[in-house]
C-alpha positions in Angstrom: 0.0 0.0 0.0 2.8 2.4 0.9 6.2 2.1 -0.8 9.3 4.2 -1.3 9.0 5.9 2.1 12.1 7.6 3.3 11.5 9.3 6.6 14.7 10.5 8.2 14.4 9.9 11.8 17.2 12.4 12.5 15.1 15.1 11.0 12.3 14.3 13.5 14.1 13.2 16.6 11.1 13.9 18.9 8.8 11.4 17.1 8.6 7.8 18.4 8.3 5.1 15.8 4.6 4.7 16.1 4.1 8.5 15.8 6.2 8.4 12.6 4.0 5.6 11.3 0.9 7.7 12.0 2.4 10.7 10.2 3.2 8.7 7.1 -0.2 6.9 7.1 -2.2 10.2 7.4 -0.1 11.9 4.7 -0.9 9.1 2.3 -4.4 8.0 3.2 -7.4 9.4 1.3 -9.5 8.8 4.4 -7.3 10.4 7.0 -10.2 12.6 8.3 -12.4 9.5 8.9 -9.6 7.6 10.7 -8.5 10.0 13.4 -9.3 7.4 16.1 -6.0 5.8 15.2 -4.3 8.6 16.9 -5.7 7.4 20.2 -3.3 4.4 19.9 -0.1 5.0 22.0 3.5 4.0 21.4 4.9 1.6 24.1 8.3 0.5 22.7 10.2 -0.5 19.6 12.9 -3.2 20.4 14.0 -6.7 19.5 12.2 -6.3 16.1 8.8 -5.7 17.7 6.8 -2.4 17.7 4.6 -2.5 20.7 1.5 -0.2 20.9 -1.5 0.2 23.2 -5.1 0.5 21.9 -7.7 2.3 24.0 -10.0 -0.7 24.1 -10.4 -4.4 23.0 -12.7 -3.2 20.2 -10.1 -0.8 18.9 -7.5 -3.5 19.1 -9.6 -5.9 17.1 -10.4 -3.3 14.5 -6.7 -2.4 14.1 -5.7 -6.0 13.7 -8.5 -6.7 11.2 -8.1 -3.7 9.0 -4.8 -1.9 9.4 -2.2 -4.3 10.7 -0.5 -5.1 7.3 -0.5 -1.4 6.2 1.2 -0.2 9.4 3.7 -3.1 9.4 4.9 -2.0 5.9 5.2 1.6 7.0 7.1 0.6 10.2 9.5 -1.6 8.1 10.2 1.2 5.7 11.1 3.5 8.6 12.9 0.8 10.7 13.9 -2.3 8.6 14.5 -4.4 11.7 10.8 -4.3 12.7 9.1 -7.6 11.8 6.1 -7.5 14.0 3.6 -5.2 15.6 2.3 -6.2 19.0 -1.0 -4.6 20.1 -2.2 -4.4 23.7 -5.6 -3.2 24.8 -5.8 -0.7 27.6 -7.2 -2.4 30.7 -9.7 -0.5 32.9 -9.8 -1.6 36.5 -13.3 -2.8 37.6 -13.2 -0.4 40.6 -12.5 2.6 38.4 -15.3 1.7 36.0 -17.8 1.3 38.8 -16.8 4.6 40.3 -17.5 6.4 37.1 -21.0 5.0 36.5 -22.8 7.8 38.4 -21.1 10.4 36.1 -22.6 8.6 33.0 -26.1 8.8 34.3 -26.7 12.5 34.0 -30.4 13.1 33.3 -29.9 14.9 30.0 -28.0 11.9 28.7 -30.2 9.2 30.0 -33.3 10.7 28.5 -31.9 11.6 25.1 -33.5 9.5 22.3 -34.1 9.8 18.6 -37.1 7.5 18.5 -40.5 8.8 17.5 -42.9 8.4 20.5 -46.0 7.9 18.4 -44.7 4.5 17.2 -45.4 1.7 19.6 -45.8 -2.1 19.5 -49.3 -1.9 20.7 -50.4 0.3 17.8 -48.7 -1.6 15.1 -51.6 -3.4 13.2 -50.5 -6.8 12.1 -53.9 -8.6 11.7 -53.3 -11.6 9.4 -50.4 -10.2 7.3 -47.5 -9.5 9.6 -48.1 -11.3 12.9 -44.7 -13.0 12.8 -42.8 -9.8 12.3 -44.6 -8.2 15.3 -43.8 -11.2 17.5 -40.1 -11.0 16.5 -40.1 -7.3 17.4 -41.6 -8.1 20.8 -38.8 -10.6 21.5 -36.1 -8.1 20.8 -37.9 -5.2 22.6 -38.1 -7.4 25.7 -34.8 -8.0 27.6 -33.3 -10.4 25.0 -31.0 -13.3 25.6 -27.6 -13.3 23.9 -29.0 -15.9 21.4 -32.0 -13.8 20.4 -30.3 -10.4 20.1 -30.2 -9.9 16.3 -33.3 -9.2 14.2 -33.3 -8.4 10.4 -36.6 -7.0 9.0 -37.1 -7.1 5.3 -39.8 -5.3 3.4 -40.5 -2.9 0.6 -41.0 0.8 1.2 -44.2 1.9 3.0 -45.0 -1.4 4.7 -44.2 -0.3 8.3 -40.5 -1.1 8.9 -39.8 2.3 10.4 -42.8 1.9 12.7 -41.4 -1.3 14.1 -37.9 0.0 14.5 -39.0 3.1 16.5 -41.4 0.9 18.5 -38.7 -1.5 19.5 -36.4 1.4 20.4 -39.1 3.1 22.6 -40.0 -0.2 24.3 -36.4 -1.2 25.0 -35.4 2.3 26.2 -38.3 2.3 28.7 -37.5 -1.2 30.1 -33.8 -2.2 29.9 -31.6 -0.4 27.3 -29.6 2.4 28.9 -28.3 3.3 25.5 -30.5 2.6 22.5 -29.6 4.3 19.2 -31.2 4.7 15.8 -28.9 5.0 12.8 -29.4 5.3 9.1 -26.7 5.8 6.5 -26.6 9.5 7.1 -26.1 9.1 10.8 -23.5 6.4 10.3 -21.3 8.5 8.0 -21.7 11.5 10.3 -20.4 9.4 13.2 -17.7 8.0 11.0 -16.5 11.4 9.8 -16.4 12.6 13.4 -14.2 9.7 14.4 -16.8 8.2 16.8 -16.9 4.7 15.5 -13.8 3.1 17.0 -15.0 3.2 20.6 -18.7 2.8 19.8 -20.8 0.8 22.3 -24.6 0.5 22.8 -27.0 -1.8 24.5 -29.3 -1.6 21.4 -28.2 -0.5 17.9 -31.0 -0.1 15.3 -30.1 0.6 11.7 -32.9 1.7 9.3 -32.7 1.1 5.6 -29.3 -0.7 5.6 -29.4 -1.0 1.8 -28.6 2.8 1.5 -25.0 2.1 2.6 -24.5 -0.4 -0.3 -24.6 2.4 -2.9 -22.2 4.8 -1.1 -19.1 5.8 -3.1 -16.9 4.2 -0.5 -19.2 1.3 0.1 -16.8 -1.6 0.7 -14.8 0.2 3.4 -17.9 1.5 5.0 -19.5 -1.9 5.1 -16.4 -3.4 6.6 -16.3 -0.8 9.4 -20.0 -1.2 10.2 -19.6 -5.0 10.1 -16.9 -4.8 12.7 -19.2 -2.7 15.0 -22.1 -5.2 14.6 -19.9 -8.2 15.2 -18.4 -6.7 18.3 -21.8 -5.7 19.7 -23.3 -9.2 19.0 -20.4 -11.0 20.5 -20.8 -8.9 23.7 -24.5 -9.9 23.9 -25.8 -6.5 22.8 -28.9 -6.2 20.6 -29.1 -5.3 16.9 -32.1 -4.6 14.8 -31.7 -3.9 11.0 -34.3 -3.1 8.3 -33.6 -3.8 4.7 -35.5 -3.1 1.5 -34.8 -6.3 -0.6 -35.6 -4.5 -3.8 -32.4 -2.5 -3.7 -30.2 -3.0 -6.8 -26.9 -3.0 -4.9 -26.0 -5.9 -2.7 -23.8 -6.2 0.4 -20.2 -7.5 0.3 -20.0 -11.3 1.0 -18.9 -11.0 4.6 -21.7 -8.7 5.4 -24.3 -10.9 3.6 -23.1 -13.9 5.6 -23.4 -11.9 8.9 -27.0 -10.9 8.1 -27.9 -14.6 7.7 -27.1 -15.1 11.5 -30.1 -13.0 12.6 -33.7 -13.8 13.2 -35.3 -13.0 9.8 -38.8 -11.8 9.1 -40.4 -10.0 6.2 -43.2 -7.4 6.2 -45.7 -8.4 3.6 -48.2 -6.2 1.8 -51.2 -5.8 4.1 -54.4 -7.4 2.9 -57.7 -5.5 2.8 -58.7 -6.4 6.3 -55.4 -5.1 7.7 -55.6 -1.9 5.7 -59.1 -1.2 7.0 -58.0 -1.9 10.6 -55.1 0.6 10.1 -57.4 3.3 8.8 -59.8 2.8 11.7 -57.1 3.0 14.3 -55.3 6.0 12.8 -58.7 7.8 12.6 -59.3 7.2 16.3 -55.8 8.5 17.1 -56.4 11.7 15.1 -59.8 12.3 16.8 -61.9 11.6 13.7 -65.4 10.2 14.0 -64.2 6.7 13.2 -67.4 4.9 14.0 -69.5 7.3 11.8 -67.1 6.7 8.9 -67.1 2.9 9.2 -68.5 2.4 5.7 -65.8 4.6 4.2 -62.7 2.7 5.2 -63.1 0.0 2.6 -63.4 2.7 -0.1 -60.2 4.4 0.9 -58.3 1.1 1.4 -59.2 -0.1 -2.1 -58.5 3.3 -3.6 -55.0 3.7 -2.1 -53.8 0.1 -2.3 -51.2 -1.6 -0.1 -48.9 1.2 0.9 -49.3 1.9 4.7 -47.7 5.4 4.3 -50.5 6.3 1.9 -53.2 5.2 4.3 -51.7 7.2 7.1 -51.4 10.2 4.8 -55.1 10.0 3.9 -56.0 10.1 7.6 -53.6 13.0 8.2 -55.2 14.9 5.4 -58.7 14.4 6.7 -57.6 15.4 10.2 -56.0 18.6 8.8 -59.3 19.5 7.0 -61.2 19.0 10.2 -58.7 21.0 12.4 -57.6 23.8 10.1 -60.5 24.2 7.7 -63.2 23.4 10.3 -64.8 20.9 7.9 -67.1 18.2 9.3 -65.7 14.9 8.0 -68.7 13.0 6.6 -69.1 9.9 4.4 -70.2 12.2 1.5 -67.0 14.2 1.8 -64.9 11.1 1.7 -66.8 9.7 -1.3 -66.3 13.0 -3.1 -62.5 12.8 -2.5 -62.0 9.1 -3.3 -64.1 8.8 -6.3 -67.5 7.3 -5.3 -69.5 9.8 -7.4 -72.6 9.5 -9.4 -72.7 5.8 -8.8 -76.0 5.4 -10.8 -74.3 6.7 -13.9 -76.8 9.5 -14.5 -76.1 13.2 -14.9 -78.3 15.2 -12.5 -80.9 17.5 -14.1 -80.8 21.3 -13.6 -84.0 21.0 -11.6 -82.5 18.5 -9.2 -79.4 20.7 -8.8 -81.5 23.8 -8.0 -83.6 21.8 -5.5 -80.5 20.5 -3.7 -78.9 23.9 -3.5 -82.1 25.5 -2.1 -82.5 22.7 0.5 -78.9 23.0 1.6 -79.3 26.7 2.4 -82.9 26.6 3.6 -84.6 28.7 1.0 -87.5 28.1 -1.4 -86.3 26.8 -4.8 -88.4 29.4 -6.6 -86.2 32.2 -5.1 -83.2 31.0 -7.1 -85.0 31.9 -10.3 -86.3 35.3 -8.9 -84.8 38.8 -8.8 -83.5 38.8 -5.3 -79.8 39.6 -4.9 -79.6 38.9 -1.1 -76.5 37.0 -0.1 -78.6 34.1 1.3 -80.1 33.6 -2.1 -77.2 34.7 -4.3 -74.7 32.1 -3.0 -76.8 29.0 -3.5 -77.9 30.4 -6.9 -74.3 30.8 -8.0 -73.5 27.3 -6.8 -76.5 25.9 -8.7 -75.5 27.7 -11.9 -71.9 26.5 -11.5 -72.9 22.8 -11.0 -75.4 23.1 -13.9 -72.5 24.1 -16.2 -70.7 20.9 -15.1 -73.5 18.8 -16.6 -72.7 20.2 -20.1 -75.6 22.7 -20.5 -74.9 25.9 -22.4 -74.9 29.4 -20.8 -78.1 30.3 -22.6 -79.8 27.1 -21.4 -78.8 27.8 -17.8 -79.7 31.4 -18.1 -83.2 30.5 -19.3 -83.9 28.3 -16.3 -82.6 30.9 -13.7 -84.0 33.9 -15.6 -80.5 35.4 -16.1 -78.6 36.5 -19.2 -75.5 34.7 -20.5 -73.1 37.2 -19.0 -74.6 36.9 -15.5 -74.4 33.1 -15.8 -70.7 33.4 -16.7 -70.0 35.8 -13.8 -71.7 33.4 -11.4 -69.6 30.5 -12.6 -66.4 32.5 -12.3 -67.3 33.6 -8.8 -67.6 30.0 -7.6 -64.3 29.1 -9.3 -62.6 32.0 -7.5 -63.9 30.8 -4.1 -62.8 27.2 -4.7 -59.3 28.3 -5.6 -59.1 31.0 -2.9 -58.5 31.0 0.9 -60.5 28.2 2.6 -61.3 26.9 -0.9 -61.2 23.2 0.3 -64.0 23.9 2.8 -66.1 25.6 0.2 -65.5 23.0 -2.4 -66.9 20.4 0.0 -70.1 22.4 0.3 -70.4 22.4 -3.4 -69.8 18.7 -3.7 -72.3 17.9 -1.0 -75.0 19.7 -3.1 -73.9 17.7 -6.2 -74.1 14.4 -4.3 -77.6 15.3 -3.1 -78.7 16.2 -6.6 -77.3 12.8 -7.9 -79.1 10.9 -5.1 
């Protein structure tokens, strides 16, 4: 890896052999910024052909021996040809000292810090008939696991609930037994890597979301090897690991990583069937304060319309809740049918008479007043809506004007006024009023 190195020890008399090796390595390595943890290794001696160094932990020692030993041996031999071996010791921490420091590590601000979303829990993950095994596997890991059941790999396409399970496991474990439970994705991993925080990394529970994202990184092989060392170390120490993977990813892990993944408990999240999707909609509606019972006949319509993506189902409930909260709309079955396509189910176009009658009833006025001369607001608004809806049926301006006793320009102005209200502020709310009248005319 490193050749033709001529470092004159006389020019740098203050540098010990290991320090000289580090200087050469960092000057040649393209990843020097990511490997600053190597500087925590200390020189002990260089005698009898052996360079002795001390790593800050067993983990750092194992990592050095597995990934960097050969490179540093070549550097050391170029500097001092009599060196034929590097001996690595791990710094030993006395048990008394470690116990004495425990109280310092339990500061409230550290103990309570978590990056898990609190809304995701195991008891609100809907499995029904589709994903019961995945939920049971999650419960095993979330409970205090044994060292034989401490590695779970969850596979599933996007939008099927992997993230929900990961956060739920993290929340459950943090509340019951894990003093340090951490959620990583590829961005968090590379951030920790760039900051030099990987060498001494320890956790009671490490959760990695969307592991496949690391496969496509420009420095994928090195990154996978470093992550693999972390996971192996944690597993060997009886710590817990949970990983989620999208199997549809084009890139694949390196062989060693693929073999390691085979060691875990494996489960796959499947596409939820109709029954499961309806149960999800019902529960999400209750959580958002929607009238779930009153909308019971609508869940099948939404579930069939949006298909098998759980994220889309949750998005639909979030949209309805936003309309109820911010637009002050009453969420009704008619509204949901107007949004999700259950319109004019009898296949007939409503007549202008039925539209006028529906508009008059909606605003509590006589239908005859819509065709009169009154310009009062309580009459003008339903008249404009009736004219607008009549135009949607394909009638001409003159035909509509004849029915409402208006000229073509007045009809055109009424249609434009309704369009402006629909596209303006609170337009969603007003559009639902209009659609309710159309539904009534069709019924």
